[in-house]
N, C-alpha and C positions, 0 to 999 in steps of 0.2 A: 580432471574436468569437473567444473562445478555444475550442479543441476539447478535450474531455475524452477520456481514453483509459482503456479498461478495463485494470485492473492485473493482467493474466494472469500476469506473472512473480511478482508479490507473492502472488497466490493460490496459485500452484504452490509457492513457497517456504514459505508458511504451512502448506499441507497436508503438504509433505515433513517439516517439523519438528513435525507433529502439533499445531498450534495451531488453535483454533477462531476463528471471527470474533468471538465473544464475548470470548475471551481477548485478542485483538488490540485490540478496542475498549477494554477495560479498561487495556491496556498504554499506549495513547496517550490515555487518559482522555476518550473520547467515547462517546456513546450507541451501542448496537449498530446501530440503523438508520442512523445517520450513517456508521459504519464500512462497512457494507454498501454504502451509496451511493458512498463513496469508492472501495472496491475494484471496484465495477461501473462506475466512470467517470461516475456521475451528478453527483458533486461532486469537488472536488480536495483532495488532501492538502495540509496546510500544511507549510512548510519544516521546522519543528521536528518534526513528525510523521514526515516522510520521513527526517530525520536520525536520530531515535530508532530507527525501523524498520531503517534500514541498519546501524546499530550492533548491533542485536539479532541480525541475520542475518550479520554480518561481511561485508557487501557494500557496494559504493559506491552512492550514490544513483542514479547513471546506470545501473548494472547492474539495479536494481530498477524504477525509475520511468520511464525513457525507453522509448518504443516500439521494437520490434526493428528497424524500418526507418528510424530516425532517423539523419540524416546531419549 
């Protein structure tokens, strides 16, 4: 069973750059509810979505999407 992780780093980055969840959902071309579920950890981001988001914020995928205690 895979564990989903709330994307607190992503949410913080999004707020820091003054992007709404709606804007992010449009950026990765998903429904707003789908984006909210992904950011909250209810469902997972696809690799292409993670790649696009990491480029948007000029961060590595690891920096945004791995949990802080990942070893």
